[in-house]
N, C-alpha and C positions, 0 to 999 in steps of 0.2 A: 568621707566620699560620696561625692553626690553621683548617684545613677543615671544612667541617659535615660530618657524618653525607651518609653513601653514598645516589647518588638508587635508586628502586626504580623502575626500566625495565616488572621483569618486570610485577608487576600493571598499570602505568601503557598496557603495549601491548595485554594480557587485557583492558583495560577499555573499552580502545580498539578491540577485534575487538566484544566484546561487543556495544558501541556501534553499530555497524555493522551490525552482525547484527541489530538490532532496528530501525534504520534502515528495510536489505532488505528488512523483514517487512513491514514499516507502508507501505513504500511499494506493496511485493506486492498487501499486502492492499483499500492505494486502487484500485490498476488493475483487480481483479477486480469490487471491489465496482458500479466505475462501466461495467463490459464487463455487469454482470448487471445495470444501468437502462436501460444500453443495447439491448438486448434485452428487456426490458422493455416498456419505451416501443417498440417497434419492431413489438414483437407487439400492443400495446393497439392499436396505432397503425392496426393490420393488420387486426384483428377492427369496428376502424370503420369503417372503408374497406365494408370486406365488410356488417356490419350499414348504413350507408347506403348503397349500391349494391342490396340488400334489400328498403329499402323503399321505391326508385323507381320 
């Protein structure tokens, strides 16, 4: 029986590497965004508390 063409594992490996890098980058951006949001919320809460204590 005849075998099919050889598989191109080099391109598959490069593609997997590229996709893994893309996933890692997206995860990092998501983490950074959540940290920025947490910092912003904390800052706004701090300002709100400062305003509340000034008005009392």
